[in-house]
N, C-alpha and C positions, 0 to 999 in steps of 0.2 A: 504494499499500500503505499509507497514512495510518494506516489505524485496523487493520489486521488483518497479524499475524504471515505470513511466508511457511511455504507448508508443506513441512515437509521430505520430501524424496521423492528416488528412487534415479536416478541420471542414465539418459541413455537407454541407454545399451551396456549396464547392468546387471551389469557388471565388477566386480570384487574390487577388494581391498585394494591401492591403488598408493604410499602412500606409509609409509615405515618410520619417519622422523625428526618425524612432526608432535606429539608430544608434548612432545620436548627443545626442538623449535623456539617453543613457546609462549614460555617462558620468554626466549629470546634475543630474539622479537620485540620484548619490551617495553624491553630495554635498547639494542637495535638501532636503534629507531626514537626513541629520545630526543630525539638532536640535532632531529629534526625536529617533534618536540612543543612543543607552547609552555608546558613547567612554567618556574616561577623556580629557577634554580639556587643551590642550599648556598651560602652565603658571597657572595653576589654583594649588589651595592651595595643597599641597603634604598630601597625607593620613597619618593617623597617623599612621597605622600599616600596615605590608606585609599582613596581614589577618583580615578579619571584625570577630569580636566576634559574634558568634551565625550563621556562615554562615557553614551548612553541609558539602555543597560541591561548593567551587567555581565557577565552571565548569558550573554545576546546577541552578546557583543563586537560591539558596532555603535556608528560613532562618529556623531557629528550635523556635519552639514554647518553651516560658518558662511561659505561664500562662494557666492555666487549668479553671478557674472560667467561668461559663456559667449562663446566667440571660436571661430566656426565654419568657419574658414578659416584657413590658416596665412599667407595673403598679408596679413591682418587682425592679423598677431602683431608687424609692423615688426622680423622678423628680419633678420638680415643676409644680402645677398643670396647669398652664397655659401653658407650655410648652408641659405635657402631652396631652393637649387638643390641641393644635397647631398640635401635631404627626399623632394623630387619625385625625382630620381636613384636612390633608394633604392626607390620604388615608391610611396610616401604619395600618395593624392591629397587626401583631407582629415582632420582629426582626429579621433580617437576621441572618445568620450564624455569619457575621462579626460583625454585633451591638451586640449580644448577648454576643460576647468575648470583644470587644475592648472599649465599651462606659464608662464602669463602671471604668476601669485602669486609662482612660482620665480623667473622674471626679475626680479620686482619687489625681489627680495630677500627675501621672507618665510619663516620657518619654515612647512615645510609637513608634514603630513599626509594621504597620499591612498591609500584603501581601492578596491581595485577588483578586478574576476578576473583570475586568470592569461590571458593570450592579449589582453588589452584595449589593449596599447601600453603598460603603465607605464614598458620600457625606455626608448625612444623619448620618452617624455615628459620623465624626468629628463636623458636624452643631449641633447634640444633646449635644455633649459633652460641646462645647463651649458655648450653651446657657445656659447650666444649671450652667454653671461658672460663667457669667456674672453678675457684679452688675448694674442693671438697673439704680439705682441711681444716677451713677458716668458715666454723659456722654463725657467719654474719650475712647479711641482706648482703650482696653483691650483684644484682639484677634486680630491675623494679620494670612491670609489665601493666601499663592502664589501659584498660578498656571500657568502652560506652556502659556497657551494661552488666547487671550480677551476672544473668545468665552466660555470656560471652566469658566474663574472667574465669567463673569457676570451669568451663569449657576447658580455656587456655590451662588452668590448674591442673586438669586431668592429662591434657597430653602433655605437659611438661616432666608430670610424673611417670607418665606410662616409661617415653622415651629415655628417662632417666632413671628406670626401673632399678639396672645394674649397677649405680652409680652412688647409690646411698644419698641420694638429693632428699633436701628439704624445702617442699615450696609450698606457701602459702596462700590462702585466697581471702583478700582484706574486702568485704564489700559489704554494703548497706543492709537490712535486715537479717543480721546476724548479731551474736552476743558482743557486745565491745568489749565485757571484761576477758571474755574467753579468746578475744581477737588478740587481747594486750599480752595474756599469759604466754599465748602461743609464739609472739613475736619476741618478746623477752627471754624464753628459752633458747629463741636462735635459729633461723634458716636463712638459707642459700639466696633464694628468690621469693619475690613477694609479687603476687598478682593480683590487681585491685581495682576499683570503680576511685575516682578522681577523690571524691569527697571523704570516703573512709580510710583513703591512704591519707590525706592530707590531714583529718584527724588523729591516726597512729602516730604521725610526723610532730603534729604539734604535742600531742600527750606524751611524747618522747618514749614510747613503746617500739616504734621503727627508726632505727637507728640509720641515718645517710652516709655517714662516715665511709663506708664500704664499697658503696655502690659505684660499679662503673660500668652497666648500661641502664640506659632511660628506652623503655619501649612504647610504644603509642602503635595499638591496633584498632583497627578502623581509624586512621587518622582525620579524615575528610570531618568523620562526626565530632570524635575529640575535641579538633580545635574548630568546633562551630559553636553556636549559639548556647550559652550554659554550662561548657565546658572549659572555653579559651582561659576564662583567668584562673580557674580551679588546675590547668594544666601549668600555667606560666608559675604561680604559687607553688605548685610542687617541686617544679624545674629548679626554682630560685633558690630552694635550699637544699640541692645537690652539689656535689664536688663540681668544681670549675672543670676538671679532665672528662665529666663524663661522655661516653659514648652515647649518640641519639640515633633509635632508629625509627622509623616509620612507616607502617605498611597498612596499604589500604588500595582498594576498588576503584577507585576515583578518587583524581588529584585535582579540585578547582582551586582557581588562580588565587585566592584569598587564603587557603590553606597553605600554598608553598610561599607566600609571604610571611606569612606569620612563623615559617619554619628559618625564615632567615635568623631571628630572633635564637633559634636552640641549636641551628647546627654550622657545623665550619667544612666549608668544602667539602660537601657531601657526594658520595655515590647515588648518582642516579638512574634506577634501574625501571625499564619502562617493557612490560608485555603490550604491543601496541594494541590500539582500537579494534582494529580488525581482529585480531586474536582475543583482545578483552572479552568482546562481545559473548557471542550468545552462540560461540559453536556447541553444538551438542544441544542446544535448547532450540525447539521448534515454536514459533511465537505465533499466537492467533488473538483475533478478537472475535468478539460477539458484539455488534450492532444492537443497543437496544432505546428506544425511541425516548423514554422515559426514565428515570432513576426507581419508580415504582415498580417497573416489569422486572428488574433484575432478581429479585427474589424466584420469581416461576420459571426465570431461564436457569438459575442455577438447580433447583428444583429437577428441571426437566434432564439438565445435565448429570445431577448426582444419581439419577434414575436408571440414566443410560451407560456411564464411565465407572467400570471398576477399576481399581488401579491399586497401586502397594499402599501408597500414602500418598497424603496430598494436604496443602497448605493453602488456605483461603486468609487473604489480607484484606482488612478493612482501615479507613485512615481515623477511627475514632474508639475508643474504648466503650463508649455507648453504642456504635454500631454494630461491634462485637457481639455485644450480651443480647442485643435484640436481634441478630441474625441467628444466633444460636438458640435462643428463644424460640424463634419462628421455625427453623427445621426440626428442634426435637419435637413441636409440636406436631410436625409431618411425618414424625418416625424415621427421622434420619439421624445415625449414630454421627453425633459430633462432640468434640470438646472444644472449650476455650481458652484465652490465656491472653493475659494484659496486664498493664504496668499497677492495676490498682489493685491487684490479690497480693495477697500476703507472699512472702516468698515461698515460705514453707508449701503453700498450696501451688504454686508454680514450678516448684520442683519436682512436686507430685505428677503435676500434667506433663512435663517434659519428658518423666521417666517412662510415663504411661507410652506417650508418644515413640519414644527413640527404643522402647522394647517391642513396640507393633501392635500393643492393646488396643491402642488408641490410634485409630486411620485418619481422621481428619481433625483438622486442626485449625481453629479460626484464630485470628490473631491481628495484632498493629506490627508498626516497625518494630516491636521490641525483638520479634524474632527474626526480624529481615537481615541483621547483621552477625555473620559468623558463627549460628549454631548449625551445629552439624549433623543434621538426620539423614544418614547416609541413604536411606530409602526411599528418600522423598522425590517422587518423579514426575508430579503434576504440581505446579502453582494456579491458582487462581486469585487474579487482582479484580476481586469484587468493588473496591475503588482503586482507581489507577493514584499511583503515590503523589502526595505533593510536589515532592521533590525528585528531578526527576535521576538525581544520582541514586537515589534509593531503590530505582529500578532494578538496576542490576544486582541489587543486594538481596532484593527479592526472588527475582525469579532465579537467579543462582542457587537457591534449595534444591531445584529441579534437575541439575545435571551436576552434582560436585564430582570432582574428580574424574571428568573427563565421561561422565556416563550421559545417556540419552535421557531427555526430560522436555517437558511440554509445559508450556505457559499460556494460558487464557486470560485475556485482558475484555472485563465486560465496559462497554464503551457507548456511554449514553450522547444523547447528541452535542451537550455542554463540553464532553470530554474529548471531542477531534482535535480541538488545538493541542491539549498538552500530548495527545499519541502522536501527532505530528511532529512537537517537540523532541520526545523520546527518538522517535524514528530518525530525527536529524542529529542527534546528538550522538547515539552511537551508531550512527552510519549503518543504519538495519532496517529490515522491511517486515513489519509485523500484517501476515494477511488474514483475509477475512476465514472464519471457520466453517469446513462445510459439514452440513450436519446430517448427511447418512449415516447408518450405523454400520461400522466396518470392526474389524478386527485387527490389530498388528503385534509385531513383536518386540517387547521392551522389556528388558531387566533378565531377561531367559526364558520368562511366563508368558503365556497368552492373555493379552488383555484386551477387554469389549470396551470399547468406544464410539461416541459421536462424532467420530473427527476421519477423513478420509486421508490416505498418504501422509500421516503424521511424521515417519522416521522415515 
């Protein structure tokens, strides 16, 4: 659909209105998705320059690579044997494209900005680099990793622990919604690596539970969100408390120009590694849209789709917590089995829901952009954008759930008439084409099993 807008059409059911909160949600969406957008925060530290070094085109948010070294095998990276054992035990056979390029400069001590699609192995990239650099005999925090959400921080901590399984590494997750007293006690016992959210990490430093004297690597995962509204000042506050020689690593799927400008405050002559936009998109992910004339018709369209699609696991994205609750209630009333997760839920409840979803006991999860960044659910092969994201940068984070680590996946976008400009903007930004989804029922091969779907020729 590169040049034509989706034609407005009524869903196959032809059923009437199903959404009464659409108008109110429009205003709420902009507020709720702000933390996932890449807009600069009011009162944040000013950027060091009007244009960030290494930005080829500020409007396109693409960095220019300045590092050509590629190491195609883990065995050739001179990693410590116990780390290499952990890498292979975790299931890795050979490095992904970003790992082939970024691990070595991080180990060498360079500041690094790495841009690559969600699902390409960014977490393992900095985890392996950090584990190689840690002095295991020194039980002090030597690496600090910040993430935008509790779930992502806990996911990273699990990856670090798994990869460092044979190294006797202590890695602690410092996130909100957990006991402050227990966190302080654990940090005072001594850990090698801390992964956390900005607010809790800063609190632990201020309480002197987290000592920064020995920190030598500071890593920001999902840097576009971490340095955006609501996080920029907190990140700057933490950075000010680190040793001046601290190495800085930033990784993300997108790098808007304002993010790169802010990194000039943190980084010294950084190595820039880019997996180019044509690679960064959406290889392995088939993208479709379903045109609906009115917002009210989306529910019936989803119900039709739900009845005809049987797939391993699916994630449905809405823009607001209220919409998530509303849609979950409506689908459950129609006897569809779905679960829901958003930021209003208690941390313990969210952990239970994620555990059920990862295990496969829950197959369809309705959520906000809370889940869009970095949560690794390997079986997800279908993503439905019930609402298009309010930030085009978040599009890749959302649909990246559907094709992680090279697996094939499908993304379906519900597009009301007023959504057409946003869809066109996404197509231009990612230099991709989103086709209208044919509605005949066929079967196709996905993930080794037969899948029944209302789509022709998806793969």
